[in-house]
N, C-alpha and C positions, 0 to 999 in steps of 0.2 A: 504493500500500500504506500509506504514511504517513497519507494522508488518511482511509483506512478505519479505521486504528487510532485516529486522532484522533476520528473520529465515534463510535466505540465508547466511548472514554474520556469524551467529552462526555455520551453517553447514560447511562453508569454514574453519572457525577457528578450528572446531572439526577435519576436515580432515587434516589440517596442523599439529595439535597436534599429531594425530595418524599416520602421515606419517612415512615412514620407516626412521630410523635414521642410517646413514651409517658411523657415526663417529667410529673410531677404538674402539673396546671393547663394543659397544652398541648393542650386539646381543640380539634379542627379543625372548620371549617365543613363539610367533607366528611362528617365523622362525624355531625354534626347533620342534614345533608340526607338521609342514607341512610334510605330508606323501609322497606326490608326486608333481611333477611340474604341475601346473594347465593347461598349454598348451601342454606340452610334457610328459604325464604320464609314458612313457616308459624310460625316462631319468634316468640314475643311479645316477646322481649328477647334480647340477646347480650352476653357478656362480651368487650369489645373488648381488654382487657388485664388480666392477673392476674399479680401478682408476690408470691411467698411466700419469705421468707428467714429461716432459723432459724440463730442463732449463739449462742455462749456467751462472755460477758465475765467476767473475774475482778474481783470487788470486794472490797476489804479488809474483813475481818470477816464477810463473807457467803459467800464462795466463788464458784463459777461461777453466774452469773445468765443465764437463757435469755431471749433476745429473739426474738420471733416477729413479724417485720415483714410487714404486709399492705398491698398497694396494688391496688385494683381500679377499672376504668373500665367502666361498663355502659351499653349503649344500650337504651332503652325504645322498642319499636316500636308497641305497642298497649296498650289499657287492661288487657288480661289480663296484661301485664308489669309493672303497677304494684307487684305484691307484691315485686319485686326492689329496690324503693326503700326497703325496710325491712331492716335488718341486725340479727341477734341474735348476740351474742358470749357464749359460756359461759365462766365463770371459776371457778377453784377458790378456795375460801377455807378455810384451815386454822385449827386452834385457835391456832396461833402465827402472829403477824402476818408473820413472815419467809417463811411458806409461802403467803401469799395472793397470787394473781395480780392484776395491775393493768393497765389500759389507759393508755398514755401517747401523747402526740402525735397525738391524734385530730383530723383535719380533713377536711371533706367539703363538696362543692359540687354543685349542680344547674346544668346548662348548657342554655339554650334559645336558639333563633335568633329574633330579632325584627327584622323589616325589614332583614335582611342583617347585623345586628349580634349578636354573641354576648353574651348576658346571663347572669350567674352569680349564684346565690343561695347564701349560706353557711348551713351547718347551724348553727342557734342552740341555745343551752343547753336551751331548752324543748322541743326535739325529741329530747333524750336522756333515757332512762329507765333507772333501775337497780332491780333486783328481786332479792330473796333467794329462791332456789328451794328450798333446804333447808340443812341444817347445813353442808354442804361445797360447795354450788354457789350461784352467783349469776349474774345475767345483766345485760349492758348492751345496751340496744336503742336504735337510733336510726332515725328516719324522715326521709327527705330532703324538703326543701321544694320547692314549686312544680313538682310532677311533672305532665308533660304527655306526650301521645303525641309521639314524636320526640326527647324530651330525652335528655341523657347525664348520668349521675351518676358521681361519682368520690369515693373516700374512701381514706384511709390511716391506719393506726394501728399501734402496737406493743403486743403483750401481753408483759409482763415478769413473769418467774416464777423462783423459786429451785428449782422442781421440775425434775428431770432427764428426766422422761418427755416424749416428743415426740408431739404429736397427729398423726393420720394426715394426710398430704399428699394432698389430693384433686385429681385431674386432670380430672374430668368433672362436669358438672352437668346439670340438665334443659334447659338452654339451651346453644347452641354457644359455644365459646371461640375467638376469633380468634388470640390470642397469649398464651402462658403462659411465665413464667420462674420457676424455683425454685432455691434453693440451701440446702443443709443442711450446716453446718460444726460438727463436734463434736470436743472435745479428745480426745487419745489415751487419757486416763484413763477415758473412758466407752466401753464396747463395746456396740453396738446390733446386734441382729439386724435384717435388712431383708427385706421381702417385698412384691413387687408382687401385688396381688390376682389370684389365678389364675382367678377367675370372670369377670373383665372381658374384654370383647371388644377394647377399646383398650388396648394395652400401650405405654407411653412408653419412649423411649430415655434411659437415665440414664448419665452419665459419672461415674466415681469417680476422685478425685485426692487430692493432699495439699497442705496449706498450712502455713506456719509460724505459731506463736503465741507470745506472750510474756506472762508474769506478772511484774508489778512489785511487789515486796514491800517494804513500809515497816517492818514489824516482825514478829518471829517470832510474837508473840501474835495479831496480826490474821490472819496466814496460817493458823495452826493452828485458830483459831476458825472460819475459813471452811471448812477441810477437815472439822472435826468435825461440822459441820452436814450434810455430804454423805458421811459414811462414812469419813473419814480423821481426822488430827489429831495424829499423832506425828512428823511431819516436823520436822527440827531446823534448818531454814534460819532464819537470823537477819536476813535482809534481802537486798536486791539483786534479781536477776531470775532467772527460770526460763524457759528456752525449751522449747517442746514442739511436737509435730506434731499437726495437726488432720486428721481424715478429712472429706473433702468430697464431697458428691453434688450434681451440677448437671444441670439439664434445661431445654432451650429447645424449646418445641413450638408449632406453628402449626396452626390449623384442626382443633381437637379436636371430634369429633362429640358431640352431646348424648346423654344417656341417653334411651332410648326407653321411654315409659310404655306398659305393657301391662296388660290385665285379669288379675286373679288372680295378682299377683306378691307373694311374701311380704314382701320389703323391697327396693326398687330399689337402695338403697345397697350391698346385698350384691354387686351386679354393677358397681359403680362402679370406674373405674380409680383406684387410689390406692396410695400407698406407706405400708406399715405398718412402724413402727419400735418396737422394744421394748428397753429397757435390760436387758442381760444381766449386766453386771458393772461394778464400779467398782474401778479399780486405780491408786491414787496411788503415787508414788515412795516406796520404803522402807516400804510399808504392805502388810499381807496383802490379797489380793484378796477383795472382797465380791461373792459370787455372788448374783444375783437371779433373773430369770425365764429360767433356762436350761432348765427342764423344767416340765411341769405339776405334778409332785410338789412342786417348790420353790415354785411359785406358790401352790398350795393350802396348803402349810405356812406360808408367809408370811401368808396370809389368816387361817388358823386361829389363829396366834399373836397376831393383832391383838386388843387388849383389847375392841374394839367387836364382835368376832365370837366367838372361842373363850370368852372370859370370860363372855359373856352366856349361853352354854349351860349354864354351871355354876351360875348363880344360881337358887335356888328358894325362898328364904325369903319372898319377896313373894307367892307363890301357894299355899304349902303348905296353909294352913288351908282355903282355898276348894276346892282340889282334893281334899283328904281328904273334905270334906263332899260334893262332887259325886260321888265314886266310892264312897261308902259303900254297902255292900251289893252292889256289882258284883264278881263273882269275878275274881281275878287272871288266871284262864285265859280269861276272855271279853275277848280283846284287841280285837275289833271294836267292842263296845259301849263299852269304855273310850276307844278312839280317837275314836269318834263323839261321845261326850259332851265330850271335851276340845276337839275341833275346833269344835263348835258353841259351846262356852263362850268360846273365844278370839274367834270371829267376832262374838258378841254383846257381848263385854266391851270389845274394842279395835277402833276404827274406823280404816280406812286413811286417811291424810292425803294420798293420791295422789302421794306421793314414792317414787321407786324407790331401791333401795340394797340391797347385800348385807350391809352392816354396820348395826348399830343406830344410829339417829340421836339418840334421847334416852336410850337405855339401856332395857332391857326392864322394869326395875322401875318407872321413871318412866312409861313408856308404859302399863303395866298400871294404874297408879294414876290417870293422867289420862284413860285411855280412848281414846288416839289415838297413832298411830305410823306410821313408814314400813314398807315391806315387810320390811326387815331386823328391825326391832323385833318385828313381828307373827309372822313365820315362825320366827325364832330362839326366840322365846318358846314357840311351838307345839311346836317340836322338843324343847325342854327339858322341857316338861310331859309329852310323850309318853314321854320317857325315864324321868321320875319315876314314871310309871304302869306301867313295866315293859315298854314296847315298844322294839324295836330301831329307833330313829329317828335320822336323820342329816340335816343340811342339804345342799341341792343348789344349787350356784352356777349361775346362768342368765344368759344374755345375751338380753334381749328383742329382738323383731324390729327395733325401731327402733334398737337398738344394734349390729346386725350380728352376724355369726358370727365368733367368735374363731378366727383361723387360725394364730396362733402363741402359745406360752405367755405369758400376760400377765394382770396383775391388772385392767387397765382393760377387758379383754374381757368381764368380767362386770359387771352392774349390778343384779342381782336375786337373790333367794334363795327357794327353796321348801323343803318338808319331805318326806322319804321314809320310809316305814315298810317295813322288810324283813320279809316273811313267809317261810314255808318255800319256797314255789315262785313267789313274785311280789313285786313292789314296788308299793306304793300311794303315789302322789304327791298332796300336799295343798298348798293355798294358802288361807290364812284371811283374805286381804285383801278379798275380794269377797263380796257377799251371796249370789250364786247358784252359787258353786263347790262341788263335791262331790268325793268320792274319784275321782282320775284325770280329773276335769273341771276343767282349769286355765284361767286367762285365756288367750285366744287369743294375746295378745302374748308369752306365755312359751313357746309351742310352737315353739321355734327350734332345731331339730336336736338337739343334745346338751347335757346339763347335767353338772356335775362334782360328784359326791357325795363328801363328806368325812366320814370316820369319826372316832370319838373318839381313836383312836391316831394321827391325822394322815395316814393313808394315804387315797388317793382313787382314783376310777375314773369312767368315763363312764356316764351313764344316758340311754337313748333317751327323748326327750320327745315324739316323734311318736305321736299316739293310735293305738291298735290297735283300740279298741272302736268298733263301728259306731254312728253316730247316725242314727236313723230318723224318717221322717215317713210316717205311714200315714193315708190319706184315704179316706173313704167319701162319694161324691157321688150323691145321688138327684136325678133330673131328670124333671120332668113337662113335656113339650112341649105347648104350647097352640096352637090354630089362629090366634090373633092374633099369632103369631111371638114370644111371650114364653116364658120357662121359669121354673119355680119348683121349690122343693124344699128339701132340708136337706143341710148339709155337716158332716161330723165329721172333725176332725184329731186325731191323737195324735203327740206329739213326745217323743223320748227324748234323753238325754245332751246333746251340744252343740246339737242342734236345739232341745231344750227350754230350754237356757240362753239361746239367742238370743231366743226368744220372751219369756222372763222379763226379759231386759235391755231388749227393745224396748218392752214394755207395762207395766213395773213402776210407772211414774209416770203412767199414763193412766187416766182414768175410762172408763166403758162407752161413752159417746158418742164419745170420742176414739179408742178401739179400733175401733169400727165405722167411723168415718171413714177410719182408716188401712187397714182391710180393704177398703173400697170403692174405694180409690184404684187407678186404672189397670185397672179391671175392667169398663169400659163403663157402660151405663145400668143399674146394679144398686142394689137396696135391700136392706139387710141388717137383720134383726131377731132377737129372741129369742137374743141372744148369751149363751153360757155358757162360763166358763173354770174348769176344775177343776184343783186342785193347783198353782195359780200360785205359791204360796209354800211348798208342801210339796215341797222340792227333791229328796227321795228318790224321788219318784214321777214318772212321765211326765205331761206336760200334756195334758189333754183339752179341745179347743176345738170348740164346735158353734154353728151359727147357721142360721137360715132365710133364704132369699133369693128375690127376684123379679128376673129379668133381662129387660129390655124389648127388647133387640136381640139376642136369642138366635139367631135364624134369618134367612136371606135367602129371599125368594120370587123365583125366577127362572123365568119362563115357566110358572108354576103348580107347579113343583117347589120343595120346601123344602130348604135346605142348612144343615146344623148341624155344628159341631165338638163331638164327644162330651164333651171335657173342659171345654167352655165357657170360663169365665174363668180356669181353672186351667192351661190349656195355655201352654207357653213358645212365644212367637211369633218370637223373634229369637235368632240365634246370636251370643253375645258374642265368638266367635273368628272375626273376619273377615279379618285380614291373611293374606297369602300365606305368610309365614314368621314364625317366632317366635324372639326373641333369648333369652328367659329362660324357666325352667320355669313351668308352671301349678301353682299351689299351692291345693289344695282343703282343706287343713288337717287334715281328719279323714275317715275312710271314711264313705260316704253310702249309705243305703238308702231310696229313696223308692218308695212303692207306692200306687197309686190304683185303687180299685174303683168303677166308674161304672155305675149302673143307670138306663137311660133308658126312660121310658114314652112311646110314640108318641102323637101327637095323633089324635083320633077322625077317621076317614075317610081316613087315610093309611097307606101301606105302604112298605116299603123298596124303593127302586129299586136302590141300590148302597150298599155300606159298606166301610170299610177292611179289608184282609186282615190276618191275624195274622202277625207277623214276630218275629225275634230278631236283634239286632245285637250283635256283640262287639268289644271293643277289647283287643288283646293277650291274647287268651284270657280268663283269669279276672280281668284287671285292671279291666275294665268290661263291663257287659252291660245291654242295654235290651231288654225284651220287651213286646210289644203283642198281647194276646189279645182277639179280638172274636167274639161269637156272638149269635144271635138266638133268642128263645124266644117265639113268638107276637107280642104287641104290646110286648114288652120286649126291649131290647138290653142286653147286658152287656159291659163292657170292663175288662180288668185290665191296667194299665200300670205297669211297674216299671223303676227305674234303680238299678243297683248299681255304685258306684265303690269298688273295693277299694284302688286305688293313689291315694295323695294327691298325689303329685308327678309331673307329666307333663313329661318332658324335651323340650327343643327338637327333638331328632331324632325324637321321637314325635309331634310336633305335627300334621303333615300327616294322619297316620292318625287322630289323635284328633279333629281338626277335621271330618273326613269322618264319623266315628262320631257326633259331636254334631249335625252338620247333618242326617243321616238321622233322628236322634231328633226334632229339631225339626219336620221335615217330616211325620213320622208323627203326632206329637201334633196337628198342625193339619189333618190329612186330614178330610174331611167325609163325613157320611152324607147321602145324597140320598133324599128321600121323595117319593113320587108319590101323587096322589089316586086313591082307589079308588071 
């Protein structure tokens, strides 16, 4: 028995000795030799170790300073994983230097194995780049040296900030994570709400505990100065120490699965396992409690009271003369024309600088004068002008798709603003940042669930951002089949709403030859000519597109019979939904109505042997419908093919049914007419 226990003890000791060493710089030969991930062999890279530790230290004269320590070790398996050798760190920069975030202690190495020897290359200064993103944001970017297949990279740094807001702690990436450790330690004076993303399929286990902390005070002046910068300042302590309790969150996780990329996902990070923390209140000793993001009403009031938001809506001197001239002769009662004139005026007067933001970056007056601004400058200006013209207009806070869906009351949950006009029975949403936006046709990036409308009195409410208006593509295809297996004819497309906006965005900077080349791509041996595009820049009208074509490989001759797909190059040939199960919803963004009218003229000397039957397929009743009508009239065949998708979000539990519906549609579109000689 003793020998058996001794053997177990030796085994445990051996395992402990050979256990992975995650101390910085202790990259092992085994890690470098690993050719692929044991559980996810298709992974291009893997995070071998990730450590994230957030804590607050008290500094004299500043108050509590947040330290966000990051340490990562990443294995690069293939060339596709080289992107993980570049790290981008976003930093806040405030108007006051005390609120500017900085990176300290950055060190990074690349490790390669050469002849059995571990070679390491240090990140040099010329591999680090700093860039100002906008008035409030800047980035530090570094790219690791000597990246090769099989290498390991490792870096650590600390983001130091006097801000009290804590960034989301993410537990999942697009690549697997072998080991992750995190710790968040916050003083008792700061109360945070905590939420694990309910949309994630991976839910980590988090331990909550307490630890002691101590503030050493050198003078009453330095202590009160520090508190006043963070919502306090009247504490009468004259020196000594203050002991406090800290709230601690701890998590240690192994073998975290990667996020699974799927077609038609609105934003993959919406389904990422993460811990969301929002500061709700600040409560220093002997100080009144400062309530912050305890409700959406408080959040929106805080935003409205910001000088870069609410005050910008009140300014009108900079545009009064221009607007009075613009609206001269337009009756006060003609609200639609007044709104349209103002909307187009802002779009032509002020260009978007491609920076997001719900607050003004330069200030509306300066942006108007200079002709450039961020989304906050432009759409707050638009709202102010609409109000001046007598319309009931209000700003709507939005989180773009890349920013995720705000799940708890938070200012950082929003990063964009649009404008809303309230009419008697409807709301019109406007965004003046882009060339081809119109009423209720917003940038797709902003169509993210709900927006928060803020009225002049400070009250607020939710606005549905999901489009209700159908976007249509109507196609007329004339086909003349020739005995040399070619087809020729004319195609006419008409696009409305988002479908039209997509075409405008796609072709706005193309000349005719470039458009033709784009249209010919992936359509077989086709030659397109006589291209016409109507209303390309008349955004209030549908786009009309027409062209002539000759298709050289239109038919197959098999045993003397001719086989042809009626939709020719317009047929969808592949189902994008191939996987057996679906983890995330399918997002089609807006309701779709596609309709194809195909007229086929048979080649001389041939008759129909067989042709597809008429069918109707439905998905969830009225949520989706595909119809295929086929009929013959002498030497002419007519096909009417339509797809209506009224539901824009297909849930995972509906996936199997939708996949079958879509597959039936693809198969029907590619069915062939068989012609025989007569």
